[in-house]
N, C-alpha and C positions, 0 to 999 in steps of 0.2 A: 551604451554605458561605457565610459572611459575607464572607470575604476574596476579593478579585479575583485571578484567575490572571495573573501578570505575563507569562507566555508568550503570553497572548491578544493582546498589544499588539505592533504593529510598532515599530521604532525611532523612526520619525517620530511615531507616536502618543504614545510615551513622552516624546519631547522636547517635546511640546505640554503634557503633564501635569506633568512634573518640570522644575523650574527651579533653576539655569540648565540650558539644554537639553543642554549637553555631558555632563551626568551620565548621560543616556540611553545614550550610547555606552559609557561606563564600565560601566554596569549590564549592558548587552548583552554586553560582554566577560567580565564575571564569570559570567554565566549560560551563555553558549555556548562560551567558550574555557577558563575556569577551572573550569567545572562546579561552581560554588558551591552548597552545600547550605543556606546561610542567608545572610541579609542582613548578619549580624554579620561574616562573612568578608570583606566588601567594604571593606577598610581604607582605600582612597583616597576613600571616600564619607564625608562628615561624619557623626558619631555621631547627631546629631539627625535627619538624613535617613534613616539606617539604621533608627532606631527608628520613624519614620513609615512607612517601607516595610514593616517587620515587622508593623505594626498593620493596614495596609490590604491587603497583598498576600501571596500564598503563592508559594513557589518550587517546591513539591512537590505538584502536583495529582494525581499518581499514586503508588501504592504497589505494589511488586512482591510478588505473592502466591505465584507459583510460576514456576520456570524448569525447562525440560526440555532436556537436552543430547543431541544426536545424535552418533553415531560419525563422521558426515560433517562435523562442525564446525558444523552448524546449531544454533541455540538458540531455543526458543520461550518467550515470556514471557506470563504472565497478570498484567495490571495491574488494581488496584482503584481506582475513582474515588471522589471525595469522598462520593457518595451510596450507596456500597456496591456499585454495579454493576461488572462487569468487562469488559475487552476484551483482545484478543490482539494480539501483534506477533511477528514472526519475524526473526531475524538469519540470513541465508543466506551461508555462506562460498562464494563463487563461484570463487575461485582462491587457492591456498595461497601462503604466502610463499616466494620463491625466492632462492637465494644464488649468488654468483659462486664460482669455484673457490678464491679466496683467503678465502672466508668472509664477505665483505662482502655486503650486501643488494642483490640484483638488482632486485626489486620487492616491495612490501609485499602483504599479503593484500588481496583485493578482495571487498567486501561489497555485498550488496543487502539492504535492510531493508523488510519488508512491514508496513505499518501500517494500523490500523483507522480508520474515519471515523464509525462509528455504534455504539451499543450495540444489537445485534440488527440486523434488516434487514426492510424492507417487501417486497422483491422476491419472496421465497418460492420460490426455486429448489428443485426436487424432489431434487436431488443434494447440497444444501448443508445442513450441520448448523446453521449460524448461523440459518437461517430457522426452525428448530424452536421457538425461544423467542419468535418474533415481534419486532416493533420496539419499542424502549424509548425511545430519544432520540438526538438528534444529539450528537456530540462538539463541543466548542468548538475553535477553532483551537489554543489553548494545550494542550488535551488531546491533540490530534493531534501537535503538535510535541514534546511531552514524551515521547512513546513513543520517538522516535529519540534524544532527549537522554539518557534513562535507559539505553538500550541502549549508546550510545557510552561513557557513563560506566562502566557495569558491565563493559565489555569492554576498558577502557583504550585506546579508539580515540582517538587524538589529535585535537584540534579541527581541525587543518589537514588531516586525512585526509578525502578525499571518499568518500562512499558513494553508491550508487544507491538511490532511494526508489521504492517501488511502493505506490500507494494501492489495495491489493488484499486487505486483511485483512477484518475484519468490517464489513458495511455496504455501501451503494451510495454511492460518493463524490459522484456528481452529484445525489443526493437531499439532499446537505448541501453544495451547491456554494459558498455564500458562505464558510463556514468553511474548506473545503478550499482554495479559491482564496487565502484569506488565509494559510493555512499554507504554501502554495507560495512566497508572497512572503517570509514570515518565514524559511523555510529558505534562500532565495536571497540574503538580505541579506549583503553582503560583510563587515559587522561581526559577523555572527552565524555560522551554519554554512557560509555561502558555497557552498551546494549549488545549482548553476545549474539553471534549469528544464529544460534538456535532459537532466539526470540524474534527472528526476522523471517518473514515468509514472502517469497516472490511468487505472485500469481500470474500465470501466463495463459494466453489463449491457445498455446500449443505449437510454438515455433520449434519444431523438433530438432532442427540443426543447431539452434541456439540453446536448446535444453542440453544437448551434448556438449556444447562449448562451455556452458555454465557449470556442468558437472566436472569438467576438466580443471576448472578454476579452483575447485575444492574449497569453497568459501565456508562450508558448514551450515549453509542456510536451509530453510525448509522450502519445499516445492509444492505449489498448488496448481492444478491443471483445471482450467475452465472448459469442461467437456460439453455439458448442456444437451448432448444428443448421443444416441447409441448407434446411429448408422450415418454413413457419409451423405446420403441424400438430404436428410433433415438438417444435419449439421451444416451442410453447404448453404442451405436456405437461411439458417440462423446466423452463420458465421462464414462469410465468403472466403476467409483465409483457409478454409478446409480444402479448397482446390489445390493449394500449394502444400499444405501440411495435413494430410488425411489422418483419420483415426489410427490406422495401422502404424504409421510413422511415429505418431505421438506415443503409442503404447510401447513400441520398440525403444524409443529414446528414454522413456521412464524406467523401463526395465534395466537400462544400463546406468541410470543415475545413482550416484552414491548417497545412500540414506543411512543416517545415524541409527544404530541398533534399537534405540528407544523411540524412534520416530516412524511416521508413515508418510507416504505421498498422499496429499489431499486431492481428491477429485471433486471439484465444485460443479454442482448440477443445478442450474437455474430451472425451477419447475414452472412451466407455463400451462395454464388451464387448457385442456383439450389439444395440446400440442405434443407434450412429452411426459405426461403425468400418469400413464396407465401401467398396469402390471407387466405387460409385454415388454415395455421399455426397461423396467426393473430387471426382468429376466435376462435381456441382452446385456445390460450393464454388468450383471454378475459374471457373465461369461467373458466379457472384455477384460475385466480386472483379475481374472484367474491367474494366480502366480505372482501377483504384485502385492507387496505389503502396503495396502491402501486403506484409506478412510474416505467415505463419501459424505459430503456436506450438502444436504438438500437446502436450496435457497428459494424462498418465495419470490416470484417475480414482483417487483415493486412498480406499480403502474404510474404513468406520468401522462400529461395531456397530449393527445394526438396519437397515442400508441394503439395498435390493434390487438395487443396481447392483454390477457387477463390474469389476475391473481388466482392461483389454484385453491381448491377447497382444502381445509385442514384434514378432512377425512381421507382424501386422496393422498395427501402428503404422508399421513400416518400409515396407510396401506403400503405405500412405496417403501417407507422405512422398514416396516415390519417384515416385508418380503426379503429384504437384504439381510437384516440382522438375524432372522431365523435361519439363514443359510450361511452364517458365519462371517459376513462382511460388515465391518464396523460402519455404522451410518448414523448421522445426527441430522436434526432439523435445525437450521440456524434460526435463532430468535430474531425476529424482525426488529430493527432499531430505527428510530427517527421517522416513523410513519406520519407524524404530525408536522414534519418539516420537509424541505426539498431533499429527500434522502437519496433518490435515484442518482446514479453517477452522471454528472454533467448537467443536472437540473438547475442548480444554483447559477452556474455559469451561463446557461441558456437564458435564464430569466434576466440576468444582468445585460447580456447582449441584446435582448429584445427591448429593454429599457433604453439602450443606447441607439436603437433603430438599426442594428447591424444584422 
């Protein structure tokens, strides 16, 4: 693509490129508040400048290829990039709109958007479909930002409505740290989407050296660790990256990570039937997280075609949770979303590639 992606730029960067600099604020308003589809729509920008912008920049780095709708209100998107590769993002309806008795709105819907940071992934987790196609490339910050922008636009979510962002789609966010960190700042800009860092969560498979680097950036974001196992032998089978970043190194990095007084580090634990779902695992997990202001989120394994792993029983999930909570460790069971659609990470992309015969 010859044109630059305008969403790749922070407002300050645009103000250095585009003169007079106040035009950057106007352009930001058109992109992130008015959801402009073309520079021609930006009527308070001089015609000559609009033509120059049109020649040099694109407003639409992504194209929607497919959308799947779940009965629970979740929507899964497959986006095509300028080079033909595809990535996924998911809109999760966390709480439905509620009304007062007189019919007025009590509170609006609450959403979380799960976005991708890479095409494919280098980590190679045994349970993840994204890893099947290997790693292709990093997304630019503008390609990351545009996923949420397109979802908000497609669902008529007002620019002033705040959503929560989780960097937990395709890819390892810390393997693309520079672009992800820039996306965090672009999302947070008050003149843009104004999504504060405390509403943004970076989920990592545990690149301990990058966790330390992220902490030094002091972005103010939330951290989630995809742990999934309580000993190195099992974790290495599930997540080959454990060879380079073992559990001990991850725990050390987390203990040094700056955490907001009102926040906790999230430890995501994908529960797989007969693999990591027994009480002995819960006991080891409790010991591992001793001394960390932590929250454990138990996640049902979401089966997909061809996998050897199975979804755990609800009773085993409950026993696991109760063991931890009764001993003072905050633990929740994530409500499964989108079970009636291609909800597993990489599943929609895999279907599309199969249809193309790739």
